[in-house]
C-alpha positions as a LaTeX table, in Angstrom:
\begin{tabular}{lrrr}
\hline
Residue & $x$ (\AA) & $y$ (\AA) & $z$ (\AA) \\
\hline
Met1 & 0.78 & $-9.90$ & $-11.50$ \\
Ser2 & $-2.04$ & $-9.40$ & $-9.02$ \\
Ser3 & $-5.22$ & $-7.56$ & $-9.94$ \\
His4 & $-5.53$ & $-6.14$ & $-6.43$ \\
Thr5 & $-4.89$ & $-2.50$ & $-5.72$ \\
Pro6 & $-2.42$ & $-1.85$ & $-2.90$ \\
Ala7 & $-5.20$ & $-1.06$ & $-0.44$ \\
Glu8 & $-6.72$ & $-4.51$ & $-1.04$ \\
Val9 & $-3.59$ & $-6.56$ & $-0.55$ \\
Thr10 & $-3.80$ & $-8.82$ & 2.47 \\
Ile11 & $-0.93$ & $-8.44$ & 4.87 \\
Ser12 & 0.51 & $-11.89$ & 5.42 \\
Ala13 & 4.01 & $-11.28$ & 6.81 \\
Ala14 & 4.59 & $-11.74$ & 10.52 \\
Asn15 & 4.08 & $-8.61$ & 12.56 \\
Leu16 & 6.80 & $-8.09$ & 15.13 \\
Phe17 & 5.45 & $-4.79$ & 16.46 \\
Thr18 & 2.66 & $-3.46$ & 18.68 \\
Glu19 & 1.21 & $-0.01$ & 19.18 \\
Ala20 & 3.52 & 0.35 & 22.21 \\
Asp21 & 6.54 & $-0.28$ & 19.97 \\
Val22 & 5.32 & 2.35 & 17.53 \\
Ala23 & 4.77 & 4.87 & 20.35 \\
Ala24 & 8.27 & 4.18 & 21.70 \\
Ile25 & 9.84 & 4.84 & 18.28 \\
Leu26 & 7.83 & 8.05 & 17.91 \\
Arg27 & 9.03 & 9.25 & 21.32 \\
Glu28 & 12.65 & 8.35 & 20.53 \\
His29 & 12.55 & 10.46 & 17.38 \\
Gly30 & 10.80 & 13.39 & 19.07 \\
Trp31 & 7.59 & 12.98 & 17.08 \\
Leu32 & 5.49 & 12.15 & 20.15 \\
Glu33 & 6.00 & 14.04 & 23.37 \\
Ala34 & 7.65 & 11.86 & 26.00 \\
Ala35 & 5.05 & 12.67 & 28.67 \\
Arg36 & 2.09 & 12.17 & 26.33 \\
Glu37 & $-0.22$ & 9.50 & 27.65 \\
Val38 & $-1.40$ & 7.36 & 24.74 \\
Asp39 & $-4.24$ & 5.77 & 26.71 \\
Ala40 & $-5.76$ & 9.22 & 27.34 \\
Asn41 & $-6.20$ & 9.80 & 23.59 \\
Pro42 & $-8.37$ & 7.14 & 21.93 \\
Ala43 & $-7.77$ & 8.51 & 18.41 \\
Leu44 & $-4.00$ & 8.33 & 18.89 \\
Lys45 & $-4.27$ & 4.82 & 20.30 \\
Ile46 & $-6.29$ & 3.70 & 17.26 \\
Trp47 & $-3.78$ & 5.31 & 14.89 \\
Leu48 & $-0.82$ & 3.64 & 16.63 \\
Ala49 & $-2.57$ & 0.26 & 16.37 \\
Arg50 & $-3.22$ & 0.90 & 12.67 \\
Val51 & 0.45 & 1.77 & 12.15 \\
Ala52 & 1.49 & $-1.48$ & 13.83 \\
Glu53 & $-1.02$ & $-3.39$ & 11.68 \\
Leu54 & $-0.02$ & $-1.81$ & 8.36 \\
Leu55 & 3.69 & $-1.17$ & 8.77 \\
Gly56 & 4.70 & $-3.84$ & 11.27 \\
Pro57 & 4.62 & $-6.70$ & 8.75 \\
Gln58 & 6.60 & $-4.57$ & 6.28 \\
Ala59 & 9.49 & $-4.02$ & 8.69 \\
Ala60 & 12.11 & $-6.68$ & 9.32 \\
Asp61 & 13.39 & $-4.87$ & 12.40 \\
Arg62 & 12.93 & $-1.77$ & 14.54 \\
Asn63 & 15.18 & 0.37 & 12.32 \\
Ala64 & 13.13 & $-0.54$ & 9.25 \\
Leu65 & 9.93 & 0.43 & 11.06 \\
Ala66 & 11.52 & 3.72 & 12.14 \\
Gly67 & 12.46 & 4.33 & 8.51 \\
Leu68 & 8.87 & 3.87 & 7.37 \\
Leu69 & 7.65 & 6.16 & 10.16 \\
Thr70 & 10.14 & 8.80 & 9.04 \\
Leu71 & 8.23 & 8.99 & 5.75 \\
Ile72 & 5.13 & 10.05 & 7.70 \\
Phe73 & 6.80 & 12.70 & 9.85 \\
Ser74 & 9.41 & 14.06 & 7.48 \\
Tyr75 & 8.44 & 15.14 & 3.97 \\
Asp76 & 10.39 & 17.47 & 1.70 \\
Ala77 & 9.26 & 17.51 & $-1.93$ \\
Val78 & 12.27 & 19.51 & $-3.12$ \\
Ala79 & 14.70 & 17.05 & $-1.52$ \\
Ser80 & 12.78 & 14.07 & $-2.88$ \\
Leu81 & 13.03 & 15.49 & $-6.39$ \\
Gln82 & 16.81 & 15.69 & $-6.05$ \\
Asp83 & 17.08 & 11.96 & $-5.32$ \\
Ala84 & 18.42 & 10.00 & $-8.31$ \\
Ala85 & 16.01 & 7.07 & $-7.85$ \\
Asn86 & 13.03 & 9.45 & $-7.75$ \\
Gln87 & 14.34 & 11.31 & $-10.80$ \\
Ala88 & 14.53 & 7.99 & $-12.67$ \\
Val89 & 10.89 & 7.26 & $-11.81$ \\
Leu90 & 9.73 & 10.68 & $-12.93$ \\
Ala91 & 11.71 & 10.46 & $-16.18$ \\
Arg92 & 9.74 & 7.40 & $-17.30$ \\
Glu93 & 7.06 & 7.71 & $-19.93$ \\
Gly94 & 3.72 & 8.73 & $-18.47$ \\
Ala95 & 5.01 & 9.65 & $-14.99$ \\
Arg96 & 3.87 & 13.26 & $-15.27$ \\
Asp97 & 0.48 & 12.15 & $-16.62$ \\
Val98 & 0.11 & 9.94 & $-13.55$ \\
Ile99 & 1.14 & 12.78 & $-11.22$ \\
Arg100 & $-1.32$ & 15.17 & $-12.89$ \\
Glu101 & $-4.18$ & 12.67 & $-12.57$ \\
Leu102 & $-3.24$ & 11.91 & $-8.96$ \\
Ala103 & $-3.17$ & 15.61 & $-8.11$ \\
Asn104 & $-6.61$ & 16.16 & $-9.60$ \\
Arg105 & $-8.05$ & 13.29 & $-7.59$ \\
Ile106 & $-6.31$ & 14.18 & $-4.31$ \\
Leu107 & $-7.31$ & 17.84 & $-4.61$ \\
Glu108 & $-10.96$ & 16.88 & $-5.11$ \\
Gly109 & $-10.96$ & 16.52 & $-1.34$ \\
Gly110 & $-11.57$ & 13.97 & 1.33 \\
Asp111 & $-9.18$ & 12.01 & 3.47 \\
Val112 & $-7.21$ & 9.26 & 1.80 \\
Asp113 & $-7.97$ & 6.08 & 3.67 \\
Ser114 & $-8.06$ & 2.53 & 2.27 \\
Glu115 & $-11.40$ & 3.02 & 0.53 \\
Arg116 & $-10.57$ & 6.44 & $-0.93$ \\
Phe117 & $-7.15$ & 5.22 & $-2.09$ \\
Lys118 & $-8.84$ & 2.34 & $-3.90$ \\
Glu119 & $-11.28$ & 4.80 & $-5.51$ \\
Ile120 & $-8.41$ & 7.04 & $-6.61$ \\
Ile121 & $-6.48$ & 4.10 & $-8.08$ \\
Asp122 & $-9.56$ & 2.73 & $-9.86$ \\
Gly123 & $-10.31$ & 6.18 & $-11.29$ \\
Met124 & $-6.73$ & 6.60 & $-12.41$ \\
Lys125 & $-6.79$ & 3.20 & $-14.12$ \\
Ala126 & $-9.75$ & 4.43 & $-16.16$ \\
Ala127 & $-8.05$ & 7.75 & $-16.95$ \\
Val128 & $-4.44$ & 6.85 & $-17.77$ \\
Pro129 & $-3.03$ & 3.94 & $-19.78$ \\
Tyr130 & $-0.31$ & 3.15 & $-17.24$ \\
Arg131 & $-0.34$ & 0.25 & $-14.78$ \\
Ser132 & 1.81 & $-1.45$ & $-12.21$ \\
Arg133 & 5.06 & 0.35 & $-11.42$ \\
Ala134 & 4.49 & 2.94 & $-14.17$ \\
Met135 & 1.52 & 4.15 & $-12.12$ \\
Phe136 & 2.40 & 3.28 & $-8.53$ \\
His137 & 6.01 & 4.47 & $-8.43$ \\
Pro138 & 5.15 & 8.10 & $-9.32$ \\
Ile139 & 2.32 & 8.00 & $-6.75$ \\
Arg140 & 4.76 & 6.81 & $-4.09$ \\
Val141 & 7.35 & 9.43 & $-4.99$ \\
Ala142 & 4.74 & 12.21 & $-4.81$ \\
Leu143 & 3.10 & 11.19 & $-1.54$ \\
Ala144 & 5.68 & 9.16 & 0.39 \\
Gly145 & 8.71 & 11.01 & $-0.95$ \\
Arg146 & 10.54 & 8.06 & $-2.42$ \\
Ala147 & 10.37 & 5.29 & $-4.96$ \\
Gly148 & 9.61 & 1.86 & $-3.61$ \\
Glu149 & 7.17 & $-0.97$ & $-3.26$ \\
Gly150 & 3.85 & $-1.62$ & $-1.51$ \\
Glu151 & 5.03 & $-0.71$ & 1.97 \\
Leu152 & 4.90 & 2.91 & 0.79 \\
Asp153 & 1.21 & 2.55 & $-0.10$ \\
Arg154 & 0.63 & 1.66 & 3.53 \\
Val155 & 2.48 & 4.81 & 4.60 \\
Ile156 & 0.17 & 6.83 & 2.33 \\
Leu157 & $-2.87$ & 5.27 & 4.02 \\
Leu158 & $-1.69$ & 6.62 & 7.38 \\
Leu159 & $-0.99$ & 10.24 & 6.39 \\
Asp160 & $-4.39$ & 11.93 & 6.63 \\
Ala161 & $-5.27$ & 10.32 & 9.95 \\
Ala162 & $-1.85$ & 11.29 & 11.35 \\
Ala163 & $-2.28$ & 14.88 & 10.17 \\
Gln164 & $-5.43$ & 15.15 & 12.30 \\
Leu165 & $-3.60$ & 14.15 & 15.47 \\
Ser166 & $-1.44$ & 16.34 & 17.67 \\
Phe167 & 2.19 & 15.28 & 17.36 \\
Ala168 & 5.32 & 17.17 & 18.37 \\
Val169 & 5.85 & 17.91 & 14.66 \\
Pro170 & 3.06 & 18.57 & 12.16 \\
Val171 & 2.31 & 15.83 & 9.65 \\
Arg172 & 1.55 & 16.95 & 6.09 \\
Asn173 & $-1.60$ & 15.30 & 4.80 \\
Thr174 & $-1.94$ & 13.97 & 1.26 \\
Arg175 & $-3.39$ & 17.24 & $-0.04$ \\
Gln176 & $-0.51$ & 19.31 & 1.40 \\
Arg177 & 2.05 & 16.85 & 0.04 \\
Met178 & 0.48 & 16.90 & $-3.40$ \\
Leu179 & 0.48 & 20.70 & $-3.51$ \\
Glu180 & 4.08 & 20.86 & $-2.30$ \\
Phe181 & 5.17 & 18.19 & $-4.76$ \\
Cys182 & 3.50 & 19.84 & $-7.76$ \\
Ala183 & 4.99 & 23.24 & $-6.83$ \\
Ala184 & 8.46 & 21.70 & $-6.56$ \\
Leu185 & 8.03 & 19.76 & $-9.80$ \\
Asp186 & 7.38 & 22.86 & $-11.91$ \\
\hline
\end{tabular}
């Protein structure tokens, strides 16, 4: 078992995708306006490159990348809580303690980027006795909307930056997702 937090893990898989591939997928799904010129928006261009960097190596093909992108643009806490795999995660010992601690840290404020995510995880490790999947799976369910592995941590790292950009659909940032998730959980 590695001692690295998800934000520290080095991406070593081959990356099959570029920012242009990401932009094309976003346009195909209606998340980015077809006429929108990426080069005219430096912040969008940087975000697309970051998506390709973080999610590209996690996706075996274009459909897999589109699936990961869906987690950024489509979030429904109520629906995620109805999923059997997510219910199994939340039924485990300590899951609600992890969610409570995560909510407190997310709601303290500030965008969740790689550094802030690491700080949140380190703080949670000091506050709750749970590690590995007992800690990370509830985090992923709450913020990405589904149970899964490290690729979902990379989705989480993209949320707050995406929420600041102008897409055809609004992106819920980590704070909004946490509030929605906690409201649906009760």
